[in-house]
N, C-alpha and C positions, 0 to 999 in steps of 0.2 A: 447671410444677410443680403437682401435684394436692394442695395442702396441705389441701384439705377432705376428702380421702379418708383414712380411718384405715388404718394399716398395722401388721402384726405380723411379726416376723422371728424365725425359730427356727434356731439354728446346729446343724450336724451332724444334719440332719433328713431324710436320704435313706432312713433305715431305723430300726428299733428304736423307742425311746421318742420320739426326735425326730419321726419320721414320725407316730407316734400323737398327739403334741401338735399337729402341723399338722392332722391329720384332725379333731381335736376343735375346734380354732380355726376351721377352715373351716365347721364346723357351728354354732358359737356366737358368733363374733366378727363384728361388722358392719364389714367392710372387706377389704382385700387381705391375704392370708396368704402368706408366702414360705417355701418350702423353700430351704435353702442347703446346699451340700455342697462339699467340696474338688474332687470329680470331677464335671464338668458332665454327663457321660453318665449317671452314677448318679443325679444330682439330677433330670435331666429324666425318667428312667425312673420315679422316685418320683412326679413330677407326673402322669405318665401313669397310674400305678396309682391315684392318688386321683381322677383324672378319670374312670376307669372306674367309680368308685363314685358318680359324679354330683357330685363336688366340683370346685372351681375354684381350686386353689392356683397361685401363680406361682413362678418360680425365679430365683435369682441365685447365681453362683459365690462361694464364700467359704471360705477356708482360714485358720483363726484362728492357725495357726503361721506365716503369711506376712504380714508387715506391709504389703506392697504390696497384697495381696488385701483385707485389712481396710480399708485406706485407700480403695481403689477402691469397696468396698461402701458405706462411710460416705458417700462423695461421691455415689454413686448415690441413696441414700435421702434425702440432704439436698436434692439437686437435684429429684428426682421428687416427693417428698412433703413436703419441708420438715422432715423428721425422722422419728421413729418413735414409735408409741404403745405398742407392746408389744415387748419384747426378751426372748427366752428363750435364755439361754446354756446349751445342752445338749451341745455338742460336748465329747467327752472320750475318753480311752483308758485301758485297763487291761491289764496283762500277765496271762496265765493263771497260775494257781498253780503249775503244773508247768513253766512256762517256765524255761529254763536260762540266759537272758541274765543276765550279772553284775548284782548288785543296784545297783551304782553307775550302770550304764547305764540300768537300769530307772528309777532315781530321776531321772536327768537328762531322759530322754525323757518320763516321766509328768508331771513338774513343768512341763516346757516347754509342754505342751498344757493340762493341767488347771488350772494356776495362771497361768503367765505368758501363755499364749495368751489365756485368758479375761480376764486383766487388760488386755491390749492392746485387746481388743474393747471392754471397758468404758471405757477411756481415750478411744477414738475415738467411741464411740456415746453415752456418757452426755450429752455436750452436745447431742445430737440428740433426746433423749427429751423429748417434748412435755409440757406441763402435764397432769396427770392420768394420766401414763404409768405403766406397770408394767414392772418389770425382775425377772426370775426367773433365779437362778443354780442350775442343777441340781447339787447337791452329793450327799452321802451320809452316812448314819448311821455309816459306817465312818470318816468324818472325826471324828465325835464320839468313837468308840472310840479312834482314834489319839491324839486330844487327851488322853484319860484315861490314856494310857500314856506321855505325855511326863513329864519330871520336873516338880516343882512350880513351878520358876521359869519354864519354858516355858509351862506351863498358865496361870500368872498373866498373862504377857505376851499370850498369844493370846486371853485372855478380857477383857483390860483395855479399858475405854472410852477410855483414853488412847493406845491403839495407833495409830500412824500408818501410812499405806500404805507409805512407804519402809522403815520399820522391819520391817514384815511381809515385804516382798519380800526384805529382807536376811536375815531368818530362814529363808526358803525357800531362798535361795541357800546359806546356811550349811549347811543340811541336806544339800543336794546335794554341797557341797564335802567335808563330813565323810564321806559315803558313799564317796568316792573314796579316802579314807585308811583306810576301815574303822573310823572312829571315831564314827559317828553314835550308837551305843548309849551309849558313854561320854559323849557330848555331851548325853544326855538324850532322844534321839529313839527312837521305836519302829521295828521292822523291817517297815515297810509304806510303800512309796513312794506307792501309791494313797491310803492313809489320810491321809498327811501332805498330799498335794496337795489333798484335799477338806477337810481341816481348814483349810488355808490359804485355800481358796475361801470357806468359810463365814465365816472371820474377815474376809476382804476384803469380803464382802457387808455385814457389820456396820459396818466402817470407812466404806464408801461411803454407807451409809444415814445414818450420823451426819453426813457431809459434806453430803448432800442436805438434811437437816433444817436445817443451819446456813446453807447458801448459797442454797437455793431453797425456803424454807419455804412460800411462797404457791403453789408449783406442785403440791403434794400428790402428788408422785411416790412410789410405794411400791416398795421394793426389798427382796427377800427371797431367802434360800437355801432349798433344799428337798431332801428325799430322796424319790425316786419309789418306793423299795422295791426288793426283789430281783426283777428283771424278766427274763423269758425272752427274752434277746437274744443276738446273736453274742458280745457282750462278757461277759455274765454267765453264759451257758451254759444248757443245756436243763433243768436241775433246778430253776430258779427257779420260785416258786409263782405269780407274777403274770404276766399277759399284758401286752404293751406298752400297750394301751388302758387297763388298770388303773393302770399306772405313770404314765400321763399325767394322772391325775385331780388330783393335788396341784399339779403345775406349772400346769395349766390353771386351776385354782381361783385361784391367785395371779395369773396373767396377766389374769384377768377380774374381779378385785376391783371392786366397783361404784363408780361415781362418788361422791365424797364420803367414801369409806372412809378411815380414818386408821390402821388396823391390820389385819393385822400389817405392821410396817415394821422392817427391820433384824433380822429374826428368822430362826430355823431351823425349818422347818415339815415335818412328816411326817404323812401321813394327815389332812391339812387341820388339824392341830393344832400349835400352837407347842411346840417341844421345848426342854428345858434345854440350855444350852451351857456 
């Protein structure tokens, strides 16, 4: 076990914003930086790309939709490093606007990865985050927009400091269930599976940050959600104004908050600034 070696793990990092985050961490973080990806071939190809730039990332297979993969990865980092110092939950999916997949299917698939898959990652990895660690959940301003389009009762619950993780997960399941009956709008939800998934992720970040403050106050772990902006990736399309390296700036800023920092924590951050929720 190399517990003296610091380690950073970035999910969904074989391309796009995730790869850009790994690139920046390789340049700025003192320790081992891991590309993770569902497909080992693509993940190793990403490592080779960065190696051609003179960087030295490492690779581990990780599919956040597969509980066995999440558990295997958690066991690996626990055994090899005694935990993790930086965890960036970047893995996520989005259907194209023109996609003809039925909305209820889009909702189920999108929430499975963006909310429930990330929640599973956090459940397994949070106990492994070392004192002084940093956890960054890559969310979206579209989550804030979706929140503003929920009915007042849902907005109140999703913003409440009394919101519990199980209640939040129940709300996300309720949204998916209502889409199957075509009743989500009547239930107070907006017509955006991606937006709801990211609203859930931002709310989850705040719930878990409050728990950290209560259960591990002396460890000074900082956990935040962020929006990288509209970035030119396979997922967001070619019209986006930001390059991936620009999209990585805020996630990397949060991942590298200096020792002793106490803020931001439990916040939603965009362009390195705390945003209203």
